[in-house]
C-alpha positions in Angstrom: -9.6 -25.7 31.9 -11.3 -24.1 28.8 -12.6 -26.3 26.0 -9.8 -25.0 23.7 -7.1 -25.6 26.2 -8.4 -29.2 26.7 -8.4 -29.9 23.0 -4.9 -28.6 22.5 -3.5 -30.1 25.8 -2.0 -33.3 24.3 -0.8 -31.8 21.0 3.0 -32.5 21.1 5.5 -29.8 20.2 8.8 -30.9 18.6 12.2 -30.3 19.9 13.8 -27.3 18.1 17.3 -26.8 16.8 19.0 -23.4 16.2 20.6 -23.2 12.8 22.4 -20.5 10.8 21.7 -19.9 7.1 24.4 -18.4 5.0 23.9 -15.8 2.3 26.1 -13.4 0.3 27.7 -10.8 2.6 28.7 -8.1 0.1 28.3 -4.8 2.0 29.3 -1.2 1.9 30.9 -0.1 5.1 31.8 3.5 4.4 28.2 4.8 3.8 29.1 8.4 3.7 31.9 8.0 1.1 29.6 5.9 -1.1 26.9 8.5 -1.1 29.4 11.3 -1.7 31.0 9.5 -4.6 27.6 9.1 -6.3 26.4 12.7 -5.6 29.7 14.1 -6.9 29.3 12.6 -10.4 28.9 15.4 -13.0 25.5 14.1 -14.1 24.3 14.8 -10.5 26.2 17.9 -9.4 25.3 19.8 -12.6 21.6 19.7 -11.5 22.2 21.5 -8.1 22.4 25.3 -8.2 23.3 27.7 -5.4 20.2 28.9 -3.5 17.9 26.1 -4.7 15.3 25.0 -2.2 15.4 21.2 -2.5 12.8 18.8 -1.0 14.2 15.4 -0.1 11.6 12.7 0.0 12.3 10.1 2.7 10.0 7.1 3.3 8.7 5.1 6.1 10.3 1.7 5.5 13.1 0.1 7.5 15.8 1.1 5.0 19.3 0.2 6.3 21.5 3.2 7.3 18.8 5.7 6.4 19.9 8.3 9.0 23.4 8.3 7.7 22.4 8.3 4.0 19.9 11.2 4.5 22.4 13.3 6.5 25.1 12.8 3.9 22.7 13.8 1.1 21.7 16.9 3.0 25.4 17.8 3.6 26.3 17.3 0.0 23.4 19.6 -1.2 24.5 22.2 1.3 28.0 21.9 0.1 26.8 23.0 -3.4 24.9 25.9 -1.9 21.4 24.5 -1.9 18.9 24.7 0.9 17.6 21.2 1.5 14.6 20.2 3.6 12.9 16.8 4.2 9.3 15.9 3.2 7.9 12.5 4.5 7.3 10.4 1.3 5.2 7.6 2.8 1.7 7.7 1.3 -0.8 6.9 4.1 1.7 5.7 6.7 2.1 7.3 10.1 -1.7 7.3 10.5 -1.9 9.6 7.4 -1.3 12.7 9.6 1.3 15.4 9.6 2.6 14.6 13.0 2.2 10.9 12.5 4.5 10.9 9.5 7.1 13.0 11.2 7.0 10.6 14.1 7.4 7.7 11.6 10.6 9.3 10.4 11.8 9.8 13.9 11.2 6.1 14.6 13.6 5.4 11.7 16.2 7.7 13.3 15.5 10.6 10.9 14.9 13.9 12.8 15.7 17.5 12.2 18.7 17.1 14.5 20.0 13.9 12.8 19.6 15.3 9.3 20.6 18.8 10.2 17.7 20.3 8.2 14.0 21.1 8.5 11.3 18.5 8.1 8.1 19.9 6.5 5.4 17.3 7.0 2.0 18.0 5.4 -0.7 15.8 3.9 -1.6 18.6 1.4 -1.2 17.7 -2.3 -1.5 19.4 -5.6 -2.8 18.0 -8.9 -0.4 17.6 -11.9 -3.1 16.3 -14.3 -5.1 13.2 -15.1 -4.0 9.9 -16.5 -5.7 8.4 -19.6 -7.6 6.0 -17.3 -9.1 9.0 -15.5 -6.9 8.8 -12.3 -5.6 12.1 -11.0 -1.9 12.5 -10.4 -1.2 14.1 -7.0 2.1 15.2 -5.4 3.1 16.6 -2.0 2.6 20.4 -2.1 5.8 21.3 -0.3 7.8 19.1 -2.7 6.2 20.5 -5.8 6.7 24.1 -4.7 10.5 23.5 -4.1 13.1 24.3 -6.8 14.1 20.7 -6.9 13.1 17.3 -5.6 15.4 14.4 -4.5 14.0 11.0 -3.5 15.8 8.4 -1.3 14.7 4.8 -1.0 15.8 1.2 -1.0 14.9 -0.8 -4.1 13.3 -4.2 -3.4 10.5 -6.6 -4.3 7.0 -5.4 -3.5 4.7 -7.6 -1.4 1.6 -7.1 -3.4 2.5 -7.2 -7.1 5.2 -8.0 -9.6 6.5 -5.7 -12.3 9.5 -4.1 -14.0 9.5 -1.5 -11.2 8.2 -2.5 -7.7 9.3 -0.9 -4.4 11.9 1.8 -4.8 12.3 5.2 -6.3 9.5 4.9 -8.8 7.0 3.8 -6.2 8.1 6.6 -3.8 7.6 9.2 -6.6 4.1 7.8 -7.3 2.8 6.7 -3.9 5.1 8.1 -1.3 5.0 11.6 -2.5 1.3 11.3 -3.4 0.6 11.3 0.4 -2.6 9.6 1.5 -4.8 10.9 -1.3 -2.3 10.1 -4.0 -1.6 6.6 -2.6 -5.3 6.0 -2.4 -5.7 7.0 -6.1 -2.9 4.7 -7.2 -4.4 1.8 -5.4 -8.0 2.5 -6.5 -7.9 -0.1 -9.3 -6.2 -2.7 -7.2 -2.8 -4.4 -7.3 -3.8 -6.0 -10.6 -3.0 -2.7 -12.3 -0.4 -1.4 -9.9 2.7 -2.4 -11.9 1.6 -0.2 -14.8 0.0 2.6 -12.8 3.1 3.4 -10.7 5.1 3.8 -13.9 2.6 5.9 -15.8 2.1 8.2 -12.8 5.8 8.5 -12.2 6.3 9.5 -15.9 3.9 12.4 -15.4 5.4 13.5 -12.2 8.9 13.4 -13.6 7.8 15.6 -16.5 5.8 18.1 -14.6 7.6 18.4 -11.2 11.2 19.6 -10.6 12.7 16.2 -9.9 16.5 16.3 -9.9 17.7 12.7 -9.1 17.1 9.7 -6.8 19.3 7.9 -4.4 18.6 4.2 -4.4 20.1 1.4 -2.3 20.2 -2.3 -2.7 20.5 -4.4 0.4 21.9 -7.9 1.1 20.1 -10.7 2.9 21.3 -9.4 6.2 19.5 -6.0 5.8 22.8 -4.2 5.1 23.6 -1.9 2.2 25.4 -3.6 -0.7 25.0 -0.8 -3.3 24.2 2.9 -3.4 23.4 4.6 -6.7 22.4 8.2 -7.6 20.2 8.3 -10.7 19.3 11.4 -12.8 15.6 11.9 -12.7 14.9 11.1 -16.4 16.7 7.7 -16.0 15.1 6.5 -12.8 12.4 4.3 -14.4 14.8 2.4 -16.6 17.9 2.3 -14.4 15.9 1.0 -11.4 15.0 -2.2 -13.2 18.3 -4.0 -13.1 18.7 -2.9 -9.5 15.4 -4.6 -8.7 16.7 -7.8 -10.1 19.8 -7.5 -8.1 17.7 -6.9 -4.9 15.6 -10.0 -5.6 18.7 -12.1 -6.1 20.0 -11.1 -2.7 16.8 -11.5 -0.7 16.9 -13.7 2.4 14.9 -16.9 2.2 14.2 -20.1 4.1 16.4 -22.7 2.6 14.5 -25.8 3.8 11.1 -26.5 2.1 8.4 -27.6 2.4 7.1 -26.3 5.8 4.2 -27.7 7.7 4.1 -24.9 10.3 5.8 -21.5 10.2 6.0 -19.6 13.5 6.7 -15.8 13.2 7.6 -14.3 16.5 6.9 -10.7 15.4 5.5 -8.8 12.6 6.3 -5.1 12.0 6.5 -2.3 9.5 10.3 -2.2 10.1 10.6 -5.7 8.6 8.2 -5.2 5.7 5.6 -2.8 4.4 3.2 -5.7 4.8 4.3 -6.6 8.3 5.8 -9.9 7.0 7.7 -10.3 3.7 5.7 -12.8 1.5 9.0 -13.9 -0.1 10.0 -15.2 3.3 6.7 -16.5 4.5 5.3 -17.9 1.2 2.0 -16.1 1.7 0.9 -12.9 0.0 -2.1 -10.6 0.5 -2.8 -10.5 -3.3 -2.7 -13.1 -6.1 -0.5 -10.8 -8.3 2.8 -12.2 -7.0 4.1 -15.8 -6.9 5.9 -16.5 -3.6 5.3 -20.2 -2.8 5.5 -22.8 -1.7 3.5 -21.6 1.3 3.5 -23.3 4.7 0.4 -25.3 5.6 -0.1 -23.3 8.7 1.3 -19.9 9.8 1.1 -18.4 13.3 2.1 -14.9 14.3 2.8 -14.3 18.0 3.4 -10.5 18.4 3.7 -7.1 16.8 6.7 -4.8 17.5 6.5 -1.7 19.5 7.9 0.3 16.6 4.8 -0.5 14.6 2.7 1.5 17.0 -0.2 -0.9 16.8 -0.1 -1.3 13.0 -0.6 -5.1 12.7 -0.9 -5.0 8.9 0.0 -8.4 7.5 -1.6 -10.5 10.3 -4.4 -11.4 7.9 -2.3 -14.0 6.1 -1.7 -15.9 9.3 -3.9 -18.7 10.5 -3.4 -18.1 14.2 -2.4 -15.2 16.5 -2.2 -14.5 20.2 -4.1 -12.3 22.7 -0.8 -10.4 23.2 -0.8 -9.5 19.5 -4.5 -8.7 19.5 -4.3 -6.4 22.5 -1.6 -4.3 20.8 -3.6 -3.7 17.6 -4.5 -0.1 16.8 -7.3 -0.7 14.3 -7.4 2.9 13.0 -3.7 2.9 12.3 -3.9 -0.6 10.8 -7.0 -0.1 8.7 -6.0 3.3 7.1 -3.4 1.3 5.2 -6.0 -1.3 4.1 -8.4 1.3 3.0 -5.8 3.1 1.1 -4.2 0.0 -0.6 -7.5 -1.9 -1.0 -5.7 -5.0 0.1 -8.2 -5.9 2.8 -6.8 -9.4 3.6 -3.8 -7.7 5.3 -6.0 -6.4 8.1 -8.1 -9.5 8.8 -7.7 -10.9 12.3 -6.5 -14.5 12.5 -7.8 -17.0 15.0 -6.7 -15.7 18.4 -5.4 -18.1 21.0 -4.7 -17.4 24.7 -0.9 -17.6 24.4 2.1 -18.6 22.3 1.9 -22.2 23.3 -1.7 -22.6 22.3 -1.1 -20.8 19.0 1.8 -23.1 18.1 -0.2 -26.2 19.2 -3.2 -25.1 17.1 -0.9 -24.7 14.1 0.5 -28.2 14.6 -2.9 -29.7 15.2 -4.4 -28.3 12.0 -1.4 -28.8 9.6 -2.7 -32.1 8.4 0.4 -34.0 9.2 -0.2 -37.7 9.9 2.4 -37.9 12.7 2.7 -34.8 14.8 6.1 -36.0 16.0 7.4 -35.6 12.4 6.1 -32.1 11.9 8.3 -29.8 9.8 8.2 -26.7 11.9 10.2 -23.6 11.4 10.4 -20.6 13.8 11.7 -17.2 12.8 12.1 -14.0 14.8 10.7 -12.0 11.9 10.5 -12.1 8.1 13.6 -10.0 7.5 16.2 -11.3 9.9 16.4 -15.0 9.1 20.1 -15.8 9.3 19.5 -17.7 12.5 16.3 -19.6 12.8 14.9 -22.7 14.6 13.9 -25.9 12.8 12.2 -29.0 14.2 14.1 -32.1 14.9 12.6 -33.9 11.9 14.4 -31.5 9.6 17.9 -32.0 11.1 19.1 -34.5 8.6 18.4 -32.1 5.7 20.1 -29.3 7.6 23.2 -31.3 8.1 23.4 -32.0 4.3 22.8 -28.4 3.2 25.9 -26.5 2.2 24.6 -23.2 3.3 23.3 -24.3 6.7 25.3 -24.6 9.9 23.8 -26.4 12.9 24.4 -24.3 16.0 22.9 -26.4 18.8 21.2 -29.5 20.0 17.5 -30.3 20.0 15.7 -28.5 22.9 12.1 -28.2 24.1 10.2 -24.9 23.6 10.7 -22.7 26.6 7.5 -21.0 27.9 6.9 -18.8 30.9 4.1 -19.2 33.4 1.6 -17.6 31.1 2.5 -20.0 28.2 4.4 -17.4 26.2 7.9 -18.0 24.8 10.7 -16.6 27.0 12.9 -15.7 24.0 10.4 -14.0 21.7 12.0 -12.2 18.8 15.5 -13.6 19.3 
């Protein structure tokens, strides 16, 4: 037995209880009709002319119903006689390569077949000028040379800064369509200046490039679309702001606090641009957002296959596993860190042999006097937290909470012969 295994051998793990958290379930079911209704408003249709070559910026995040939304936008533009094509609008994601970004779209279900139009993926950019602070303003060459540009994105809180505009259409215009070089420029001065930089850069791009409109979505706590809005280009910056507030009000959250130990089964780009959403975990990679209270200890057990080795976000965890470590593609992970300058995201946590050791290590170091009373929460990922596990010590609070339903009885952690959880990610 190794020294570490011996030290952790007698650390008790609590019995866990599956519970369900309830959030608002407002949702749009007929996605196609909602998109059509928005795109057929006179303020939108008047901008589309027959024969226009229109670039549609589509990002790399796990936006709900993105294939259906993209296909409907394409169909509507064709209906008015335009010739749409897609450009990946994802900054440095997809390994910052032409094919990598096209593959990133395919992983989201957006392909030439699904969208029924061409995808023109290139990292080439053109300059639109220079900001007052000396930063150049760059934009995807294919998009700039089109007759019109449309952007599609969900509007949500950013995981590295707070501002009037965070993740959404404005950020896609600035960073997504800036490709790797443009994203790098915008991050150059760090997240301290990001809230202002994305707006100032977007203003220049909206003035000097042929933007037509944006299609923004707001999602509920269950990762489903609750609102779809088409916004004329000149109104995007202002009109996105109340939508951001609505998105924040509908974010999923862990209802029982404080937490001694938080176990996250999987991190992944489909759950958050930072691998884990800080508004769920209570930990952020920068000091420019307030997301607490944070758990005393945080353990991450795995990274999803859809992330293709991008383990960004692991740096905020205290502990990880060899399974996680063995899946890391450091080049894919680090290109995001080098571009965003948020280096903590890519740091490697303390790596343990298996899930059991990682959980035991988190319990051992959480500074709780009585390990048997540890407040431990386990989630499948940071996005899907309707059904979670809580330790037995938290059961009385769960029974009293109006938005929590207890689904089962206390049960022991179930590990396989290698010491890994048998229900990872469920």
